[in-house]
C-alpha positions in Angstrom: 58.0 187.2 109.0 59.9 184.0 108.0 59.5 181.1 110.5 62.7 180.1 112.3 63.7 176.3 111.9 65.7 174.2 114.0 69.3 173.4 112.7 70.1 170.3 111.0 73.3 168.6 110.3 73.5 170.6 106.9 73.4 173.9 108.5 76.6 175.8 109.4 75.0 176.9 112.7 74.7 173.1 113.7 78.4 172.6 113.5 79.1 176.0 115.1 77.0 175.0 118.0 78.2 171.4 118.3 81.8 172.1 118.1 81.8 175.0 120.4 79.9 173.0 123.1 82.3 169.9 122.4 85.2 172.2 123.3 83.6 173.6 126.3 82.7 169.9 127.4 86.4 168.8 126.7 87.5 171.6 129.3 84.8 170.8 132.0 85.7 167.1 132.2 89.5 167.8 132.0 89.1 170.2 134.8 87.2 167.6 136.8 89.5 164.9 136.5 92.9 166.9 136.3 93.8 166.1 139.9 93.5 162.3 139.7 97.1 161.4 138.8 98.3 163.9 141.5 97.0 162.2 144.4 100.2 160.3 145.5 102.0 163.8 145.0 99.6 165.4 147.3 100.1 162.7 149.8 103.9 163.4 149.9 103.7 167.3 149.4 101.0 168.3 152.0 101.7 165.3 154.4 98.1 164.0 154.0 96.8 160.4 154.1 95.6 158.7 150.9 91.9 159.1 152.0 92.5 162.9 152.6 94.1 163.3 149.3 91.2 161.7 147.2 89.1 164.7 148.8 90.4 167.0 145.9 88.4 164.8 143.6 85.6 163.6 145.7 84.6 167.1 146.9 84.9 168.4 143.3 82.2 165.9 142.6 80.1 166.7 145.6 80.2 170.4 144.4 79.0 169.2 141.0 76.2 167.1 142.2 74.9 170.3 144.2 75.4 172.4 141.1 73.5 170.0 138.8 70.4 170.3 141.1 70.6 174.1 141.7 71.9 175.2 138.5 69.6 172.8 136.5 66.6 174.3 138.1 67.7 178.0 137.3 68.8 176.9 133.7 65.1 176.2 133.1 64.1 179.5 134.2 66.7 182.0 133.2 68.3 180.5 130.1 70.9 178.0 128.6 73.7 180.1 127.4 74.2 182.1 130.4 74.8 179.1 132.6 77.2 177.6 130.1 79.3 180.8 130.3 79.0 181.0 134.0 80.2 177.5 134.1 83.5 178.2 132.3 84.3 181.4 133.9 83.6 179.8 137.2 85.9 176.8 136.5 88.8 178.9 135.2 89.2 181.1 138.3 90.2 178.3 140.7 92.9 177.3 138.4 94.8 180.5 138.9 94.1 180.4 142.9 95.0 176.8 143.6 98.6 176.9 142.7 99.0 179.9 145.1 97.9 178.0 148.1 100.1 176.2 150.6 96.9 174.8 152.5 95.8 171.5 151.4 92.3 171.9 152.7 92.0 175.3 151.0 92.6 173.5 147.8 89.8 171.1 148.6 87.6 174.1 149.3 88.5 175.7 146.0 88.0 172.4 144.3 84.4 172.2 145.6 83.6 175.7 144.4 85.0 174.8 141.1 82.9 171.6 140.9 79.8 173.6 141.5 80.7 176.0 138.8 81.4 173.1 136.4 78.0 171.7 136.8 76.7 174.6 134.9 77.6 173.1 131.4 76.0 169.6 131.7 73.0 171.3 133.3 72.3 173.3 130.4 74.1 172.1 127.3 71.8 169.0 126.5 68.8 170.9 126.9 70.3 173.7 124.6 71.2 171.1 122.1 67.7 169.4 122.1 66.1 173.0 121.9 68.0 174.4 119.1 68.8 171.3 116.8 66.5 169.3 114.7 65.2 166.1 116.2 66.9 164.1 113.4 70.4 165.7 113.9 70.5 166.1 117.7 71.8 162.5 118.1 75.0 163.4 116.1 75.4 166.5 118.1 75.0 164.6 121.4 77.3 161.7 120.4 80.0 164.4 119.6 79.3 166.2 122.9 79.6 162.8 124.9 82.7 161.8 123.0 84.4 165.1 123.8 83.8 164.1 127.7 86.0 161.2 127.2 88.5 163.0 125.4 88.6 165.7 128.1 88.7 163.4 131.0 91.7 161.5 129.2 93.5 164.7 128.2 93.2 166.3 131.8 94.8 163.2 133.2 97.5 162.8 130.6 98.5 166.4 130.2 98.6 166.9 133.9 101.0 163.9 134.4 103.5 165.0 131.8 103.5 168.5 132.9 103.9 167.6 136.6 106.7 165.2 135.8 108.7 167.7 133.8 107.6 171.0 135.5 105.2 171.1 138.4 101.7 170.5 139.3 101.3 174.3 139.5 102.4 174.6 136.0 99.8 172.2 134.9 97.0 174.1 136.6 98.2 177.5 135.1 98.3 175.7 131.7 94.7 174.5 132.1 93.7 178.0 133.1 95.0 179.2 129.8 93.1 176.8 128.0 90.0 177.7 129.9 90.4 181.3 129.1 90.8 180.4 125.3 87.7 178.3 125.4 85.7 180.7 127.2 86.3 183.5 124.7 85.5 181.2 121.9 82.0 180.6 123.8 81.2 184.0 124.6 82.1 185.3 120.9 80.7 182.5 118.9 77.9 180.4 120.8 74.3 181.4 119.2 71.7 182.8 121.6 69.0 180.5 122.4 66.1 180.8 120.0 63.7 178.2 121.1 64.1 178.3 125.0 60.9 179.0 126.9 61.3 179.7 130.5 59.7 177.3 133.0 57.4 178.9 135.6 57.1 175.9 137.6 58.2 176.3 141.1 61.1 174.4 142.6 58.6 172.0 144.6 57.4 170.9 141.2 60.8 169.7 140.1 61.2 167.8 143.4 57.9 166.1 142.7 59.1 165.0 139.6 62.3 163.5 141.2 60.1 161.7 143.7 57.8 160.5 140.9 60.8 158.7 139.4 62.0 157.4 142.8 58.7 155.4 142.8 59.3 153.6 139.5 61.1 150.3 139.8 62.5 150.5 136.3 64.2 154.0 136.9 65.6 152.8 140.4 67.2 150.0 138.5 68.9 152.3 136.1 69.9 154.8 138.8 71.7 151.7 140.6 73.4 150.7 137.5 74.8 154.2 137.2 76.0 154.3 140.7 77.5 150.9 140.4 79.4 151.4 137.0 80.9 154.7 138.1 81.8 153.3 141.6 83.9 150.4 139.9 85.3 152.5 137.1 86.2 155.4 139.4 87.8 153.3 142.2 90.2 151.5 139.7 91.5 154.7 138.2 91.8 156.6 141.5 93.9 153.9 143.1 95.7 153.2 140.0 98.6 155.9 140.5 99.2 154.7 144.0 99.7 151.1 142.6 101.8 151.9 139.7 104.1 154.2 141.4 105.0 151.4 144.0 106.9 148.3 143.8 107.4 146.1 141.2 106.4 149.1 138.8 107.9 152.3 140.3 106.6 154.3 137.5 107.0 158.1 137.2 104.1 160.4 137.1 104.5 160.8 133.3 104.5 157.2 132.8 101.4 156.5 135.0 99.6 159.4 133.1 99.9 157.6 129.8 97.8 154.7 130.9 94.8 157.1 130.9 95.2 156.9 127.1 92.9 153.8 127.6 90.1 156.3 127.8 90.2 156.7 124.0 88.3 153.5 124.0 85.3 155.4 125.2 85.3 157.6 122.1 84.6 154.1 120.3 82.5 152.4 123.0 79.8 155.0 123.1 78.8 155.0 119.4 79.6 151.3 118.9 77.1 150.6 122.0 74.3 152.6 120.1 75.0 150.8 116.7 74.9 147.4 118.4 71.6 148.4 120.5 69.9 149.2 117.3 70.9 145.9 115.7 70.4 143.5 118.6 68.6 144.6 121.9 69.7 147.5 124.4 69.3 145.7 127.4 71.6 142.6 126.2 74.4 145.1 124.8 74.2 146.8 128.2 74.7 143.7 130.1 77.4 142.6 127.8 79.0 146.1 128.6 78.9 145.5 132.3 80.4 142.0 132.0 83.3 143.3 129.7 83.9 146.1 132.4 84.3 143.4 135.1 86.5 141.4 132.9 88.9 144.3 132.4 88.9 144.9 136.2 89.8 141.3 136.9 92.5 141.5 134.2 94.4 144.1 136.0 95.0 141.6 138.8 98.3 140.9 136.7 101.8 141.8 137.7 102.7 142.6 134.1 102.4 146.2 133.3 101.3 145.4 129.6 98.5 142.9 130.9 97.2 145.8 133.3 97.2 148.2 130.4 95.2 145.8 128.3 92.8 145.3 131.3 92.3 149.1 131.6 91.4 149.1 127.7 88.8 146.5 128.4 87.6 148.2 131.4 87.0 151.5 129.4 85.2 149.8 126.6 82.9 148.0 128.8 82.2 151.0 131.0 81.4 153.6 128.2 79.3 150.8 126.4 77.3 150.3 129.5 77.0 154.0 130.6 76.0 155.2 127.3 73.1 152.8 126.8 72.2 153.3 130.5 71.9 157.1 130.0 69.9 156.3 127.0 67.4 154.3 128.7 66.5 156.6 131.3 64.2 158.8 129.3 62.7 155.6 127.6 61.4 154.4 131.1 60.4 157.8 132.1 56.6 158.6 131.3 56.6 162.0 132.8 59.2 164.6 133.8 61.8 163.4 131.3 64.3 166.3 132.2 64.0 165.4 135.9 64.8 161.8 135.1 68.1 162.6 133.0 69.0 164.9 135.9 68.4 162.2 138.5 70.7 159.9 136.3 73.4 162.4 136.1 73.3 162.9 140.1 73.5 159.1 140.6 76.3 158.9 138.0 78.3 161.4 140.0 77.4 160.0 143.4 79.1 156.8 142.0 82.2 159.1 141.4 82.2 160.4 144.8 81.9 157.1 146.4 84.5 155.5 144.1 87.0 158.1 144.9 86.4 158.7 148.6 85.9 154.9 149.6 89.0 153.8 147.7 91.5 155.3 150.3 90.3 153.1 153.2 90.0 150.0 151.1 93.3 150.5 149.5 95.0 151.1 152.9 93.3 148.0 154.2 93.5 145.4 151.5 95.7 147.1 148.7 95.3 146.8 145.0 94.0 143.5 144.8 91.0 144.2 147.2 90.2 147.5 145.1 90.0 145.3 142.0 88.2 142.5 143.5 85.4 144.8 144.8 85.2 146.9 141.4 85.0 143.7 139.3 82.6 141.8 141.5 80.1 144.6 142.4 78.7 145.1 138.8 78.1 141.3 138.4 76.6 141.0 142.0 74.1 144.0 141.0 73.2 142.2 137.8 72.3 139.0 139.5 70.4 141.0 142.3 68.4 142.9 139.7 67.6 139.6 138.0 66.3 137.9 141.3 64.3 141.1 142.1 62.8 141.3 138.6 61.9 137.4 138.7 60.2 137.9 142.1 58.1 140.8 140.8 57.1 139.0 137.7 55.9 135.9 139.7 54.0 138.1 142.0 52.2 139.8 139.0 51.1 136.5 137.6 
């Protein structure tokens, strides 16, 4: 019998798998962030506070974090494609139910369930790519997959803002439900079955032991901290931005505010650019440069000029996606064992940062306003860099 080989970039099935997962990833990230431009509207429509309105995003991420741990465990035992399909179906259903609800907290509950379902794709897809695609070609597939994350997050925000301004937020949700149904059909019909998946027979306890092993590694802890800090700063800026731009002196419409999310397009450039620079220079130096650029972008948004704020948002996105892509890459380099657990741990840290950034911004914004949010978002990454440098310096002196 002819031995099966993993697909490479010249194979038809390489592009079939890569493009289908890119579409699926686009929908998952669009679904995650579809509510971000709607937060001021929810405050008015449901008579809730700014802090309460951010629950529709932060509780989605909480569900996603729980899903990453649970579904990641079952994905290693049941299979990859089942959870990719489950993720899409489970993500589509709430889009049909949420517009029918007149209770804000029921919407929050449905978003939590949707977040849990969304986790099925990131929990299984990267492992699926690594199993089915040749080692020399998997980098291209992964880069396209990550780029689709940025495009999906951007499209979710921009399309929602446009449709809400011209029709209603319920219409926006129904449109994304339709997109989800279409992409689900594509995945069910055309995503190839796993050929190299080998079910893990390790108990859940062993997976947890792998997580604990990484938490004892100082290098991994530093990377986890970077993931939390980067996402906290990035998410807090974007979560409070609609409230800032709808007020004086800007008074922008929902549609106009949604166009600022086009700055996410810099993420499509930032991730591959970071990989190229890291190969030419040094991963750690390029990552530090990305963090500094992120902080610069945040500080630029102090301006009262809308054009300057948009420039700052573009700089912020370029710095974030540069630093984030290299931080994610370095996780498995520092993990000597349980590399899958290390990647999962970083993803959890990444989304913890999203949760903190989206939930904490309400109290901070209510207390000190936009300038306070920007100051915290810009300073925190720089303070963390200094903190890491001091700790590493003390550890090296102690080892001498």
